[in-house]
C-alpha positions as CSV (number, residue, x, y, z in Angstrom):
1,X,0.1,-0.1,0.1
2,X,1.4,3.7,-1.0
3,X,0.3,6.3,1.0
4,X,1.5,10.1,0.1
5,X,1.8,13.3,2.2
6,X,1.4,16.1,0.3
7,X,2.1,19.8,0.2
8,X,4.5,22.7,-0.4
9,X,7.5,23.3,1.5
10,X,7.0,24.6,5.1
11,X,3.5,23.0,5.2
12,X,4.6,20.4,7.9
13,X,4.7,17.2,5.8
14,X,8.2,16.4,7.7
15,X,6.5,16.7,11.2
16,X,3.6,14.7,10.0
17,X,5.7,12.2,8.8
18,X,8.0,11.9,12.3
19,X,5.0,11.5,14.3
20,X,3.6,8.6,12.0
21,X,6.8,7.1,12.3
22,X,7.0,7.4,15.9
23,X,3.5,6.1,16.5
24,X,4.1,3.0,14.2
25,X,6.7,2.1,16.4
26,X,5.0,1.4,19.3
27,X,2.1,-0.5,17.2
28,X,4.1,-2.6,14.9
29,X,5.0,-6.2,14.9
30,X,7.5,-5.9,11.9
31,X,10.5,-3.7,11.1
32,X,10.3,0.1,10.0
33,X,12.5,1.6,7.5
34,X,13.2,5.4,7.1
35,X,14.7,6.9,3.7
36,X,15.9,10.3,3.4
37,X,18.4,12.5,1.4
38,X,20.8,13.4,4.3
39,X,20.0,13.2,8.2
40,X,17.5,15.9,8.9
41,X,15.0,13.4,10.7
42,X,17.4,11.3,11.7
43,X,17.4,12.2,15.7
44,X,13.6,12.8,15.7
45,X,13.1,9.2,15.2
46,X,13.1,6.2,17.5
47,X,16.4,4.1,17.6
48,X,14.0,1.3,16.5
49,X,13.7,2.6,12.8
50,X,16.2,1.3,10.5
51,X,17.2,4.5,9.1
52,X,18.9,5.2,5.5
53,X,20.5,8.1,4.0
54,X,20.0,7.7,0.3
55,X,23.2,9.5,-0.7
56,X,25.1,6.9,1.5
57,X,23.6,4.1,-1.0
58,X,24.1,6.1,-3.8
59,X,20.5,6.3,-4.7
60,X,20.1,8.6,-7.5
61,X,16.8,8.2,-9.7
62,X,13.7,6.4,-9.8
63,X,15.0,3.3,-11.1
64,X,17.6,2.8,-8.3
65,X,15.0,3.9,-5.8
66,X,12.9,1.4,-6.6
67,X,15.5,-1.2,-7.1
68,X,16.7,-0.5,-3.4
69,X,13.3,-0.7,-1.9
70,X,12.5,-4.1,-3.8
71,X,16.1,-5.6,-2.3
72,X,14.9,-4.1,0.9
73,X,11.7,-6.2,0.9
74,X,13.1,-9.3,-0.8
75,X,15.6,-9.4,1.6
76,X,13.4,-8.8,4.9
77,X,10.0,-10.0,4.7
78,X,9.6,-8.5,8.3
79,X,9.7,-4.8,6.7
80,X,6.1,-4.0,7.7
81,X,6.4,0.2,7.1
82,X,8.7,2.0,4.8
83,X,8.8,6.0,5.5
84,X,10.1,8.2,2.8
85,X,11.1,12.0,3.3
86,X,11.3,14.4,0.5
87,X,11.2,11.8,-2.2
88,X,11.8,14.4,-5.3
89,X,15.2,15.5,-3.3
90,X,15.9,11.7,-4.0
91,X,14.8,11.1,-7.1
92,X,14.4,14.2,-8.9
93,X,11.0,16.2,-10.2
94,X,9.6,14.0,-13.1
95,X,5.8,13.3,-11.9
96,X,5.3,10.9,-14.7
97,X,8.0,8.8,-13.5
98,X,7.3,8.8,-10.1
99,X,3.7,7.6,-10.8
100,X,5.1,4.8,-12.6
101,X,7.4,4.0,-10.0
102,X,4.2,4.4,-7.5
103,X,2.1,1.9,-9.6
104,X,5.0,-0.9,-9.6
105,X,6.1,0.0,-6.0
106,X,2.4,-0.7,-4.9
107,X,2.0,-4.3,-7.1
108,X,5.1,-5.2,-5.0
109,X,4.0,-4.6,-1.5
110,X,0.4,-5.2,-1.7
111,X,-1.1,-5.5,1.6
112,X,2.5,-7.1,2.9
113,X,4.1,-3.5,3.9
114,X,3.1,0.4,3.8
115,X,5.2,2.7,2.0
116,X,4.7,6.5,3.0
117,X,6.3,9.4,1.1
118,X,6.3,13.2,1.8
119,X,5.9,14.6,-1.8
120,X,6.8,18.8,-2.1
121,X,4.0,19.7,-4.6
122,X,0.5,21.3,-5.0
123,X,-2.1,18.6,-5.4
124,X,-2.7,20.3,-8.6
125,X,0.5,19.7,-10.3
126,X,0.4,16.1,-9.9
127,X,-0.8,13.6,-12.5
128,X,-3.6,11.1,-11.8
129,X,-1.3,8.3,-11.5
130,X,0.4,10.0,-8.4
131,X,-3.0,11.5,-7.1
132,X,-4.5,8.1,-6.9
133,X,-2.2,7.6,-3.8
134,X,-3.2,10.6,-1.9
135,X,-4.9,9.4,1.4
């Protein structure tokens, strides 16, 4: 399952994400992963979360991001939640490619895992293949 937290810069998306991560830690029976570029939220989330810096793993585009997440899920069936802060900082701002990746990722995760993204954009800017994941 894919969920998007959308809004322009400064609207509180990251704060919402941090709160969701820390609430999930209290209730999940599986593993939690957080992916971001840099270490902006690292100290604000529980130590129980597997934190990943996209730069450290050389994630530099849609395909490498998808491969990274697919590899994590294939290697650890206990991952139940993946949180991604600032997806466009990681993969670039190609809305159509992002939508296509979300559709592939949704098929990959089905009901086994939830992937939550913060998306710095106005809902009106996003194509339909992205908007379908706004919850």
